[in-house]
C-alpha positions in Angstrom: 103.5 53.7 174.9 101.1 55.3 177.2 97.7 56.0 176.4 97.9 60.1 176.5 101.6 59.8 174.3 99.5 58.7 171.7 96.9 60.7 171.5 99.0 64.3 171.5 99.6 65.2 168.2 102.0 68.2 167.3 100.2 71.5 166.0 102.5 72.6 162.5 100.3 75.3 161.8 102.0 79.0 162.2 99.2 81.3 164.7 98.9 84.1 162.4 97.0 86.4 164.7 100.1 87.3 167.1 101.8 88.3 163.4 98.7 90.3 162.7 98.8 92.4 165.6 102.3 92.7 165.3 102.4 94.2 162.1 99.2 96.5 162.6 101.2 97.8 165.9 104.4 98.2 163.3 102.2 100.0 160.6 100.8 102.3 162.9 103.9 103.6 164.8 105.6 104.6 161.4 102.4 106.0 160.2 102.9 108.5 163.4 106.4 109.1 163.5 107.1 109.2 159.2 105.6 112.8 159.0 107.6 114.1 161.8 111.4 112.5 160.3 110.3 114.9 157.0 110.0 117.9 158.3 112.6 120.6 157.7 114.3 123.2 159.6 112.2 125.8 161.4 113.2 129.3 160.0 111.7 132.4 160.0 112.2 134.0 156.5 112.7 137.7 155.8 110.3 139.9 154.2 111.0 141.8 151.2 109.1 144.5 149.0 110.0 143.3 145.9 109.8 140.3 144.2 112.7 138.9 142.3 111.1 136.1 140.8 109.2 137.2 137.6 106.2 135.6 136.1 106.9 134.6 132.9 104.2 135.2 130.1 103.7 132.0 128.0 102.1 132.1 124.7 101.0 129.0 122.5 101.4 129.1 118.4 99.6 126.4 116.9 99.9 125.2 113.4 97.0 122.8 112.5 97.6 120.2 109.6 95.9 122.5 106.9 98.5 125.1 108.2 96.3 127.9 109.9 98.1 129.2 112.5 96.7 130.2 116.2 98.2 132.7 118.7 97.0 131.1 121.9 93.2 130.4 120.7 92.9 133.4 118.2 93.5 132.8 114.3 96.0 134.5 112.8 97.5 135.0 109.6 101.0 134.3 108.4 101.4 138.1 107.1 99.6 139.0 110.5 102.2 137.0 113.2 105.5 138.3 113.1 103.6 141.7 113.5 101.7 140.4 116.7 104.7 138.6 118.1 106.1 142.4 118.3 103.7 143.6 120.0 103.6 140.5 122.2 107.4 141.6 122.9 106.9 145.0 123.1 104.7 144.3 126.2 106.3 141.9 127.7 110.2 141.6 126.7 110.0 137.7 128.9 107.6 136.4 126.4 108.3 133.0 125.7 106.5 130.6 122.7 105.5 127.3 122.9 105.0 125.8 119.0 102.4 123.4 118.6 102.7 122.3 115.1 101.0 118.8 113.7 103.2 115.8 112.7 102.1 116.0 109.3 102.6 119.9 108.9 105.7 120.3 106.4 109.2 120.8 107.8 109.9 124.4 105.9 106.3 125.9 106.8 107.4 124.4 110.1 111.1 126.7 109.8 109.3 129.7 107.9 107.1 130.1 111.1 110.3 130.2 113.4 112.3 132.2 111.2 109.2 135.0 111.7 109.5 134.2 115.6 113.0 134.8 116.0 112.6 138.5 113.4 110.2 139.3 115.5 113.0 139.2 118.8 110.8 136.7 120.3 114.2 134.5 121.9 112.9 131.6 124.3 111.0 129.3 122.0 110.0 125.6 123.4 108.9 122.6 120.9 105.7 121.1 122.7 105.5 117.1 121.6 103.6 114.4 123.0 105.6 111.9 125.0 106.0 108.5 124.1 104.2 105.7 125.2 105.5 102.6 126.6 106.5 101.8 123.1 110.4 103.3 122.4 111.1 104.4 119.5 113.7 102.2 117.4 116.0 102.4 114.7 113.2 100.8 112.8 110.6 103.7 113.5 113.0 106.1 112.1 111.9 106.8 108.4 115.0 106.0 105.7 115.4 108.0 103.0 116.1 106.4 99.1 119.6 105.6 98.1 121.4 108.9 96.3 121.7 108.3 92.5 125.5 109.4 91.9 
């Protein structure tokens, strides 16, 4: 063996500098071309004097835990609710109502309020709920009724 071959060693490390250069160039290319790929077709839309889509009037009816009612942010009594809803329906026939009720409000009260909404002529009713977090509703979380005694 010669003196030169004993001192020559192989380099087993990867040189990452060219790799980083290539990745950065590819990143720039994708950043420039991506907005061009998601272009729609260039068309000229016709104009119209009337709007065919009418904005919908949304009203929120809130039932608090102590059974106080609010129409949007205004307090309203149970006796006045149907009359106020009829006025809303008269002013805007396409009104939709979102019902927010506390989870501790008895079911009968919510049904009574919904009955008043239907009597006022409002057909579009939505129930506002909170989304479930990461946990899921399982069978163990559903309340069970005691067995009937016959």
